C-alpha positions in Angstrom: 3.8 30.1 56.7 4.5 26.6 57.3 5.6 24.1 54.2 4.9 20.3 54.6 6.7 17.9 52.4 5.6 14.2 52.5 7.9 11.9 51.0 11.8 13.3 50.9 13.1 10.9 48.2 15.2 12.9 45.2 12.6 14.8 44.3 11.5 15.9 48.5 14.6 16.7 49.1 15.6 19.0 46.1 12.1 20.9 47.3 13.0 20.7 50.9 17.0 21.8 50.6 15.6 24.8 48.4 12.8 26.1 50.2 14.9 26.2 53.0 16.7 29.0 52.0 13.9 30.9 52.3 12.6 32.0 56.2 10.0 29.8 56.0 9.1 26.8 58.3 9.7 23.4 57.1 8.2 20.4 58.3 9.3 17.1 56.7 7.2 13.8 56.8 9.4 10.7 56.8 9.1 7.2 57.2 11.9 4.2 57.7 15.5 4.4 58.1 16.1 7.1 55.7 13.7 8.9 57.4 15.6 8.3 60.7 18.7 9.1 59.0 17.5 12.7 57.9 16.1 13.2 61.2 19.8 13.0 62.9 21.9 14.1 60.0 19.9 16.3 57.7 19.6 16.8 53.8 22.9 16.8 51.4 22.3 18.0 47.8 24.8 17.7 45.5 25.2 19.2 41.5 23.0 22.0 40.2 22.9 23.3 44.2 25.3 21.6 46.6 24.9 22.3 50.1 24.1 20.3 53.0 20.5 21.4 55.7 21.1 20.7 59.1 18.5 18.9 60.9 17.4 21.4 63.4 16.0 23.4 60.1 13.4 21.1 59.7 10.2 20.4 61.8 9.7 16.4 61.7 7.5 14.3 61.6 7.2 10.2 61.1 4.4 8.0 59.7 5.6 5.0 62.2 4.6 8.0 65.4 1.7 9.0 66.6 1.5 12.9 66.2 -2.1 13.6 67.0 -1.8 14.8 70.3 1.3 17.3 70.0 1.4 18.3 65.9 -0.5 21.8 65.2 -2.3 20.4 61.4 -1.7 24.2 60.2 0.4 24.2 57.4 -0.6 27.1 54.5 1.3 24.8 51.7 1.7 20.7 51.5 3.7 19.1 49.0 3.5 15.7 48.0 6.8 14.4 46.9 6.3 11.0 46.0 5.4 7.9 43.7 1.7 7.6 41.9 1.1 4.5 44.0 1.2 6.8 47.1 -0.5 9.7 46.3 -4.1 8.0 47.6 -2.3 7.6 51.3 -0.5 10.5 51.3 -3.3 13.2 50.0 -5.6 11.7 53.4 -2.1 12.6 55.6 -2.7 15.8 53.3 -5.9 16.5 54.1 -4.8 16.6 57.7 -1.7 18.8 57.7 -3.4 21.8 55.5 -4.9 24.7 57.4 -8.4 25.2 55.9 -7.5 27.6 53.5 -4.0 25.9 52.5 -2.7 24.5 49.1 -1.8 20.6 48.2 0.3 19.9 45.2 1.5 16.5 44.1 4.6 16.1 42.2 4.3 12.8 40.7 4.1 11.4 37.4 1.0 9.8 35.8 -2.7 10.4 35.3 -5.3 10.5 38.2 -3.2 11.8 41.1 -5.1 15.2 40.4 -8.3 13.9 40.6 -7.1 11.4 43.7 -5.9 14.9 45.5 -8.9 16.9 44.8 -11.6 13.9 46.4 -9.4 13.7 49.2 -8.6 17.5 50.0 -11.4 19.7 47.8 -10.9 21.2 44.7 -10.4 24.5 46.9 -7.2 23.5 48.2 -5.6 21.2 45.1 -2.8 22.9 42.4 -1.9 20.6 39.5 2.2 20.6 39.3 4.5 18.8 37.4 8.6 19.4 37.4 10.7 19.0 34.8 13.9 19.4 37.3 16.1 16.1 37.5 17.7 14.3 40.1 18.9 10.8 41.9 20.2 9.5 44.9 23.2 8.1 45.4 24.3 4.6 47.6 25.5 7.5 49.8 22.3 8.9 50.5 23.1 12.1 49.3 20.9 13.7 46.4 22.4 14.9 43.2 20.4 17.5 41.2 21.2 16.9 37.9 19.3 19.3 35.4 17.8 22.4 36.3 14.0 22.3 35.2 10.9 24.0 35.8 8.1 23.5 38.1 4.6 23.6 36.1 1.6 25.3 38.5 -2.0 25.5 37.5 -5.2 25.7 39.3 -8.1 22.9 38.8 -11.6 23.8 37.9 -13.0 25.2 41.3 -9.4 25.4 42.6 -7.8 28.0 44.4 -8.0 31.7 42.8 -5.8 34.3 41.5 -4.4 35.5 44.5 -3.5 31.8 46.5 -1.5 30.9 42.7 0.5 34.3 42.8 1.1 33.8 46.4 2.3 29.9 45.7 4.4 31.4 42.5 6.6 34.2 44.6 7.4 31.2 47.1 9.1 29.2 44.6 10.2 31.8 42.7 12.4 32.8 46.2 13.4 29.3 46.4 15.1 29.2 43.0 12.7 26.2 41.4 11.5 28.1 38.8 7.6 28.3 38.8 5.5 28.6 35.4 2.1 29.5 36.1 0.1 27.8 33.5 -3.9 28.1 32.8 -4.5 24.6 31.8 -4.1 22.0 34.7 -5.0 19.1 32.4 -2.6 20.2 29.7 0.4 20.3 32.2 -0.2 17.0 33.5 -0.5 15.1 29.9 2.7 16.9 28.7 4.6 15.6 32.0 2.8 12.3 31.1 4.0 12.3 27.6 7.3 12.9 28.6 7.0 9.6 30.9 5.6 7.1 29.1 8.3 8.1 26.1 11.5 8.4 28.7 10.5 5.8 31.6 10.2 2.3 29.6 12.7 2.4 26.8 15.0 3.7 29.2 14.6 1.2 31.7 14.5 -1.8 29.4 17.4 -0.9 27.4 19.3 0.3 31.1 19.9 3.9 29.4 20.5 7.2 30.5 18.4 9.5 29.5 20.4 11.1 27.3 21.4 8.2 25.4 17.8 7.9 24.4 18.9 10.6 21.8 20.3 8.5 19.1 18.0 8.8 16.3 16.4 5.2 16.1 15.1 5.6 20.1 14.4 8.7 19.8 12.0 7.5 16.9 10.3 5.0 19.4 9.9 7.7 21.6 7.8 9.7 18.7 6.1 6.1 18.3 4.5 5.9 21.5 4.0 10.4 21.7 1.5 9.6 18.7 -0.4 6.7 20.2 -0.8 8.8 23.6 -1.8 11.9 21.7 -5.1 10.2 20.0 -6.1 9.2 23.5 -5.5 12.6 24.8 -7.6 14.1 21.9 -10.2 11.7 22.9 -10.6 13.4 25.7 -10.6 16.9 24.6 -6.9 17.4 25.9 -4.8 20.3 23.7 -1.3 19.2 23.8 1.8 20.4 21.8 2.1 19.1 18.1 4.8 16.5 17.1 7.3 18.9 16.4 6.6 21.3 19.7 6.9 18.0 21.4 10.3 16.9 19.7 11.5 20.2 21.1 10.8 19.3 24.2 11.7 15.9 24.6 15.1 16.5 23.1 15.1 19.5 25.5 14.3 17.6 28.4 16.9 14.9 27.5 19.9 17.2 27.0 18.9 18.7 30.6 18.8 15.5 32.4 21.5 13.5 30.5 23.6 11.9 32.7 20.1 11.4 35.1 18.5 7.5 34.7 15.2 7.3 34.9 13.4 6.6 38.2 11.8 3.5 36.7 15.0 2.2 36.1 16.6 3.1 39.3 12.8 1.3 40.4 13.7 -1.9 38.3 17.0 -2.2 39.7 15.7 -1.7 43.5 12.9 -4.5 43.3 10.0 -1.5 43.4 6.9 -1.1 42.0 7.3 0.7 39.3 4.9 3.8 38.4 3.9 2.0 35.0 0.1 1.6 36.3 -0.3 5.0 35.7 1.5 5.6 32.3 1.6 3.5 29.5 -0.7 1.0 31.5 -3.1 3.7 32.3 -3.1 5.4 28.3 -3.6 1.7 27.1 -6.4 1.5 29.9 -8.0 4.7 28.1 -7.3 4.1 24.6 -9.2 0.4 25.5 -12.2 2.8 26.5 -12.1 5.1 23.5 -11.8 2.2 21.1 -8.4 2.9 20.3 -5.3 0.5 19.5 -1.7 1.8 21.4 -0.2 -1.8 20.6 3.4 0.0 21.4 2.1 1.2 25.2 0.6 -2.4 25.5 3.7 -4.0 25.0 6.0 -1.1 27.0 3.6 -1.9 30.0 3.9 -5.2 29.8 7.1 -6.0 29.6 8.1 -3.5 32.8 5.1 -4.9 34.7 7.0 -8.3 33.7 10.1 -6.4 35.6 8.2 -6.3 38.7 4.7 -7.9 39.0 2.0 -5.6 41.0 
């Protein structure tokens, strides 16, 4: 089996190093200076899993190089491990890499990326996926796995069949990535979105690590954001956890990733584009379409946008 990973940041590195423990061929599609460094030095992970995987364990392609003349586009699985605003571009590359009966999934935050992927590669190859694994990349380039989580997987309407999904679950199990096969693709995407919209903007604006959000006043703000977004989900007939269940999930994730700085905070510090447009801003946009008011999501989206204008 060949597995392609497009985007080798923190989560992409976790996927690559974990899957490298199997006997399957692992292909990494990289770009820029970091990509060049990975091609020479391999991948480093610390924390929950501490390992260095040499570069010769992987097959590399680079965004900057034309590979059409020599690369065999026959991947059984393509994983997009990227920011929400990169999905559309990488989905076109995934469509080239994946076999006709291969699977494609995106471990990205926000709403809309599953639909983007499905339009590009076809619903029959599209898997909805989310993860609660927590990681960050330090100045040395090594990735620290700070929180052991799970990977939720679900077929979308007109998507892959039972046999293909079962094989995917077995692959992730053999890699120690803790897969959970779910029946409702929309539900798993929305549940991850609820975690992102309640954690990321507050942590980013206050400069807090995830565990610090467990303080009562801040956690109350997280739950206010949840209540607003749940109204939107209900209008779209999405079945979600009730508030008690969601608070339990939120506390569990914050405790598991207590030492982690969320990606939105790191993006603002580095002057990078954040994912706010597919998170709180998307909630606000959908609320307006449904005639709902979500003032806290609206304000937080505007504040994050002011930190890094689009």
